[in-house]
N, C-alpha and C positions, 0 to 999 in steps of 0.2 A: 385430461390433465390430472396429475397426482401431486402430492405434496413434495415429491422428489424431483419431478421433471415437468417441463412445459410441453414436451413432445414425448409421448410414450411408445409410439410405433417406431421401432428401431430402423426399419427399412426406409420409412418416410423421413426420419431424422437424418440418416446418412445422405440420402439423395438431395434433400433441401440444403444441407450443409455444403455439399459439393457444388450445388447450383450457386450458392452465395459467392463462391470464389470468382465466378464469371461476372458477378455484379460489382465486386470490389476491384477487380482487375480486368479491364476490357481486353487486355492482351491474351487472355486465356479462354479456352472453350471446354465444353464438357461432353464427353461421350456417355450418355445416360445409361445405355444398356450395359456397357463394360465398366462403368464407374471410373473413367479415365479423365483426369484434368490435364490439358496439354496446351502448349503455346499455339496460338493461331498461325496457320500458314502465312508466310509473308509478313508477319507482325513486325513492325518497326522498319520496314523497307522504305518508308517515306523519310526516314532520318538520313543523316549524312551517310553517303555511300561508303565512306572510309571507316565508319564506326566498327568496333570490334565484332559485333554480332554478325556482320556480313561475312566475316572470315571464319566463323565457327565451324569446325569440322567434326566435333563430338557432341552428341546429344546425351543428356544425363537423365536417367529414369530411376525413380525410387517408389516406395509404397509399402503397403502392409495393411493390417486391420485398421478400421476406423476407430475413433475414440481417443486419438493422440493429437488432434488438431491443436495448433496449426500444422503439425507434421502429419502428412506431407503435402496435402493438397494446396495449402497456402504457401508452400515453398516453391511452387511453379511460377517462374517468371524469368525474364532476361537476367543472365548472370548467375542463375541458380539452377533449378531443375527444369528440364524440358517437358517432363510429364510425370504424373503420379498415378499409380494404380491403387484403388481403394477396395478393401474387402468390407464385409459387414463388421459390426463392432467387435473388436478383439479377435478377428478371424482373418486369416490370409486370403488375398484374392486368388482366383484360380489361375492355373498356368495359361489357360486360353485368354483370359483378360490381359495378362502380362505380355503374351505373344502378340496380341493385337496392338498393344502400346508400342512394342519394339518395331514391329513390321509395318504399322500403318498410321501411327499418331505422332511420329517425330521425323525430323530430317536425318540425314547421314546414315540411312539404312539401306542405301542402294549399292549393291556389290560393285556395279560398274563405276560409280562415282568414287567409291573407296579405293579402287585400283588406280584411278587417275591421280590420287594424291602422291603416289610414289612410295618407295621404301622409306621407313622411318617417319613419314609424315602422314600415314594413313589415318583417315577418320573412322567414325563408327559410332557405336552406342555403348555407354557405360551404365551398368545397372548397380546401384548401391542399395543393399538390403541389410536389415538388422538380423542378428543371429538368433532366429527362432525357427524351429524345425519346419513348420508349415511354410514360412516365407522362403527359407532357403530352398526347399524342395520345389515349390511352385514357381518361384522366380528362376531357379536353376533349370527346371524343365523347359521353361519358355526360352531361356538363353540358348539351350542346346538345340531347340527347334529352329531358332533364328540362325544359329551357326550352320545348321544343316541346309538352310536355305541360302547360305552364302553371305550372311550379314556379318560384318566385323563387330563382334560384341564381346564384352568382358563383364565380369561380375566381381564386386568387392563386398565382402561380408564384414560388418562391423559388430564387434563384441567388446564393449567398453566397461560393462558393469562389474565392479569388484565385490558386489554384495554376495555373489556366489563364488566361493573359493575354488581352487583347483580340485580339491578332493571331492567336493559335492558335484561340481560341474562335469567331471569326468571327460569323456570324449566329446560331449556336446559343446563344451567351452562356455565362455562368458556370454551373457545376454547383451543385446544392444539396447541402449537407452539414449539419453539426451545428447551424449557426445556425438551421435550420428550426424546431427545437423551441422557440426563443424566440418566433418568430412564432406558433406554435400556442398557447403558454402565454398570451401577452398577448391574442391574439384570443379564446381560450377564456374567459379571465377577463372580458373585456368582454361577450361573449355571455351569460355567466352572470348578469350584472347587468342583463339585459333590454334591451340596446341593439339598435338596428335593424341590418338586414343592411348598409345603406349605411354606417353608422358602423363596424361591425366590419370590413367590407371595406377601408374607408379606412385604419384603423389597422393592419390586417394588412399592407397594401401599404407603409405608412410604415415599419413595423418592418423589412420585407424590404429596403427601399431603404437602410436604415441599419445593415446587418450585413455584416461581412467575416469570412471564416474561411479557415484554411489548416491542412492536416494534414501529418504526417510519419510514416513507418513504416519499420521495420527489415526487414520481409519481406512478401511477398505472401501472401494467405490461400488456403487450400485449401477448395474447396467440397465438402461431403459428397456422395458418390455419383459424383464425377467421378474419372477416372483421373489420377494425378499427372502422367503423361507429357504430358497435354493442356496442363498449365500449366508445362511445362519449357522454353518458349522463352527464348532468351537475355535478351530485354528484361524478362522477368518474374522473373528470378533476381537477388536482391541478394546480393552477396558478403559475406563476413565483414568487418565494420567499415564497411559502407556503410549510408547512410540515404537514403531517397527523400523529398524535400520536394515537397509538392503532390500526393501519390498520392491518387487518388479512392477512394471507399468501395466500389467494385466492382473493385478492382485496376487501375484506369486509371492510365496513366503520369503521373508528376508532372512538375514543372518542371525538376528537377535531381536528380542523385545526388551526394552528398558522401561522401568517404571519410576516416576518421581524425579526425573532429571530435567534440568533447565536447558535452554538453548546453548549456552557455552559448553556444557558437558557433551551435549549431543553433537555439536559441530566438531568438538575435539575427537570424539570417537569416529566420526565419519572421515576426518582428515587422516587419522591414524590408519584407517583401512586403505586410504588412497596412497599414502606416502611412506608407510613403515616398511623399510627394506628387510627388516628382521622377520617380518611375517611371511613365512615361506608359502603359506596357503594363498595369500592375497598380494604379495609383493610382485605385481605384474609389470611394473614400470619404474625405472629409475629416473625420477624427475630431476635431471641434472643440467638443464639448459639455462642459459642466462635470460632467456625469454620464455615466459609461461603465460598461457591464456586461461582465464578463469571464466567459466560459465555457471551461473546459478540459475537454475531452471524451476519455474513454478509448475507443479504437477496439475494445476487447474483450479484449486480451491483456496489458495492462500491469498490474502488481500495484498495489494501493492504496499500498504503500510508495513505489514509484517515482512514482506520480501525485502524491503529496505533495511529493516533491522537485521535480517538474516545475512544479507550481503555484507553489512558492516562487521558482523561477528566473524564471518568467514575470512574476509580480507585481513582483519586484525590478527586472527590466529595464524594465518599463513605467514604474516610478516614477523611473527615472534619466533623465538627459539623453540624447537630445534630446526624449524624449516627455513626461516629467513627468505621466504619467497614474496617478491613484489611483482604481481602480474603486470605485463605490459598492455594487456587488454582485459577489461572486466565487462562481461556481458551479463545482463540480468533481465529476465522477463519470462513470458510464456512461450516456449519454443516447442516442447513436447510434453503433452499432458497425459494423464490417465483419467479421462473424462473430467470430473470435478474433484480429483484427488486432493485431499488435504495434506499436501506434503511438498517437498522440494528435493532437487538433486544438485549435486556439485560435480562439475566436470573440470578436469585439468588437462590442457594440451601442452605437452612438452615440445616446444618449437625446435625443429632441427632443419638442417640444410636439405633442400629439395633435390639438389644435384642435377638440375635440368638446365642449368645455365640461364635461368630466367627469374621470374618473381619468386620471392620467398613466401612462407606460410602467412606471415603477418600482412604482407602486401596483398595477398589473395583474400585474406579475411576482410581487409579494408575495401576491397574492390566493390564498386557500386553494383547493386542488383535491384530488380523491380519485382520483388515478391512480398506480398502483404504479410507473410508470416515471419519475415526476417526483420527484427527490430534492433538496430544498432545505429542510431543516428549520429553518434559522435565521429567526427572526421579524423582521418589519419593525422592531419596537421595538429589538431587539438591534443590528441594523445601524445604526440612527440614533443609538443611545446611544454608539457608538464615537467619535463626534465629540467628545463631552465627557468620556467616561470612559476615561482612559488609565491607570487604577490597576493596579499590579502588586504581587506579593508577592516581595520579594527579600531578606528578612532571612535570616540564616544559621540553618539548621534544626538545627544541632548543639546539644547540651546546653550550657547556660551554665556548668555546673560543670566545672572542670578536673579531670582525673584526678589523684587523690591518689597520693603515693608509697606503695608497698606495703612498703618496708623490706627487700625482697630485692635485694641489691646484688651487683655484679660489677665486674671491672676492664674499663672500657668499650673501651679500645683492643684488647685481646686478644679480647674478645667480638665486636667488630665484624669483626675479621679472620676469625674462625670463621664468622660469619654470612655474610660476603661469599663465603667459600669454598663454603658450601652453596648460595647463590644462583647462583654461577657454574656449579656442577655442574648445576643445573637448566637453565640456558641452554645448556650444552654438550650436554645430553641431549635437546634439542628434536627433532633429526632422528629419533632412535629412538622417542621418545614419539609423534611424529606418524605414523611408520610403523606403529606398533602401533595407534594410534587410527584410522588409515585402514582397517586390516584389520577392526576390530570396531566402529567408531563412525563419527563424521562428520569425523574428521581435524583437529579444532580443539583437542584437549587440550594438545598440545605447545606450540602457539602461545600459548594462554592462560596456561600456566605460565611460559613465557618472558617474555611481556608483563608479568606480575605481578612476576617476579624482576628484570627490568630497571628497572621503576618503583621498586622498593624500593632497588635499588642507587643510582639517581639521587637518591632521597630521602636515603640515608645520606651521599652526597657533600656535601650541604648541611646535613644535620641529623645529625651524628654521635651515637652512643649516649651517654647521660648516665651510665649506671651503675645506674639503677633499673629493674627488670624491667617493672613495670606501665606506667610513664610511656613508656618506649621502645617497648614493644609496642603501646600504644594509638595511637601515631603511625604505626606500620607498618600497623596494622589499617585506618586511613583510606585509605592508599595501596592496599591490597589491594581494598577495597570499590570504589574508583574505577576500578580498571584490570582487575579480573578479573570477567567476567560469566558467565552460564550457571549450570549446577548446581554445578560445582566451585567457582566464585566464591562462591556462596551458602554452600556447606559450609565453606569456609575462613573466610568472614566470621563465621559463627555460632561456629565453633570458637575463633577467635582472640579474639572479643569475650568469649566465656565464659572464655577463658584469662586475660584481663585481670582479670575478677572473681575468678577462682580464685586468682590471685597475691595479691590482697588478703586472701583467706581464709587462705592459707597463711602469708603474711608477717605481721609484727607491726606494720606501719605505720612511719612515719618515726621514731617514738620508740624502736622496738625493732628496729634493723637487724640483719640477719644475712646470711650468704653464700647466694647463690642456687646451691646445689650440686645434684648430681643427684637427691638425695632430695627436695629442695624442688620442683624442676621436675617430678619424677615425680608428686608429690602434686597439684600444680596441673593437670598434664595429665590425670590420672585424673578429676578433677572436671569438666574440660572435655569429656572423652569422654562423661561421664554427661549433661551438658547437651546435647551434640550428638545423643545418642540420642533425645531428646524430639522432634526434628524430622525424623529420617530412620530408617526401619526397617533401614538397612544395618548388618550385623554381619559379623564375620569369616566368610568362606566364601561371601559374596554377590558376590565379584569386584568390589570397589570399592577406593577408596583406604583404606578402613577396614582392609583386609587388610595394609597396611603400617603404618598408624597404631597400631593396637592392640598389635601385637607390640613396636613401639618403646617404647610406654608401659609395657607389662608388664615388659619386660626392664629398663628403666630403674628401675622400682620395685623389682625384685628385686636388681639389682646396683649401681645408682647409676653405672654405667659407660656413657657415651654411645656408645663404640665397639661394645660388645656389643649395645646397643640398636639401633644402626644396622645391624649384621649381622642382627639379628632382623627388622628392617624389610625388608632385602634378601631374606631367606628367605621372608618373607610375600608379598612382591611376586612372587618367582619361583614361589611356590606357586599363584598365580592362573592360570598357564599350564595350560590344559586344564580349568580350573574353569568350569562353566556359570554364566552370569550370572543372578541373580535380580532385579537392579535395573538401571536405566540404559538407554541407547539400544541397547546390545548385545542386550537382550531382544527388541527389535522387529526388529533387523536379521537375527538368526538366522545360519544358516550354520555352518561349521566353523572359522571364523577364531579362535575362542577357544581351540582346541586348539593353535594354532601360536604364539601370543604371549601375554605376560602382560597384565594389566589396565593400560592406559596411565596412569590416575590413580595407582594404587599404585606403578607403576614410577617415575613422576616424583617422588613424595613420597620414595620410598626413595633416589633420587639425591640429594635435598636432605639427608637425614639422613646419608648417606655422605660428602657434601662437608663437612657441618658437623663430622663426627667426624674429618675428615682422612684418610678411607680412599680417597675418590675424588678423583683429580687432575683439576680442571676444565680445566687448560691442556694436557691431553694430547688433542689433536684426533683422533689416530688411534684413541683409545679409543672416542670417540663414533661415529666412522665405522664401526668394526668392529661396534659394537652395532647400528647402524642396518641393517647387512647381515645381522644375525641371529647374530653371533658371541657366544659365551658368555664369552670372555675380555674383559678390559678393566677389571676391578676391580683397582686397585693400592693397596697398603697403604703408608702412610708411617710412619716411626718416630716415637716420642714419644707421651706420654700425651695423650689428648684429654678435655677436660672441657666440660660445658655452661657457658655464661656464667652 
């Protein structure tokens, strides 16, 4: 195993990958020697005898070099390919492999049976291949051998890539890339419905003629088993910030390299190559149909999260001027890869009339199939219903009932001053909290606390405190829920919502107002801690923010003095240094970092309490700087009594 691949033997890798298709789909089998995945003989014959596969007269074969999975081994299944012939990684299979597939691994290759279908209804075998010299020659040779043996066989070559223009492509023509799977899907669906070889071939060619595709990638891929030095040539290395437009699926050079552009500009350049009729070198297709199919294909290494963002950008730009294209079908996923290629491709199918007196391209695209590599779960009914059903749910999900006054009151201006001081202390502490969380976590704790504190400060600027503890806190809770995510955000959300309810329990309501002193806050906070304990097993000693929260509440309950409570929170946070974590991400990270720093969540909460109590000066920038460097000084006490609002 290397740091690039789990399987470094390319031959073993290809064979085990092919074997997996038989594990994922019981309806397919594997010819190991010839690397052919094919439909099992008689597969599905236990189903309804009137089903379409019983009437199928045409077998569909495709293939090529490995490394493009799920194309094409995982495209074998009822309603799609009858067989796939695989070569080694990025290399065409031999003509003998392909001949074996045509003559011995699929149905509809018996000359006697083909004659019995009669004129115009003859069955046979259709071979679909991408336009690469090795594939065209080897598959073509096998086709000619089969024809010489009397098999009714045709071949369709797909070249949909506009990344190589007419001038550079010359007589070779365009390369085949992800648009090929649309040809296979539509042809396979038509074959499954019992159409003749002549009709299936005609429609396959028609689809191939109406597809344009282009890809883009951030780096070239590494082929398992090859030395990295072999691929270290200057033209194969993309520098940081570069993207190559038009890169082929075998690391072939693209049309251009762009540096420092974002996704919108990249997509704009790609769409222009696909759709600009003024580009004489690349204007291969006039996309003029009322129906267009969009396929956004993952080249293997792009996360589903990013693929979602890419799809949105592509669809948005297509719908804008000058294109005004609203695809009737949008497919996105991993259909044809370049190993783990960090890139994607865009394919557009210009839907035209098939002129066979039967199903159209969209009907055939929607036709069900049983191939693990074809991922398009949205039904035809759902796609068509979107034209009439534009309903959404946009009502406010908040409770209709306004929060009632709890009767615990305070002087709002002074309370806001104290609260602001606490929030500013959290913001000032961000560098040291981030430093600590980088050591024992994922480094986002300080940023999360700062984001929440800044949002509350912004809220207070336009919504000053009113003087009722429950009403004011309920508004702050909403801000916390909207701006703080992750585990700490959920914990704060639960705790503060419980605190709103607890304030009503401790308070007497609007008719029985009383001061929100330390004793009242301590009682409410105690109830909130009990509520929080229902949702997390965290307790003091587990190295979490609880190690600062509980000491604060306990000290406040005993003394009613917020300054003493804040000091207790500080001591609790400091006590987490060297404490082994029982919960949280630190458990999985391991290492000895916990011996060097306190828990980041506890530290951040202690900072808030110290600021609230007036012990920590948030405007002392040198204090935070010292803390971030690991200094133990930086706690400064101010004169005057501090009370909770």
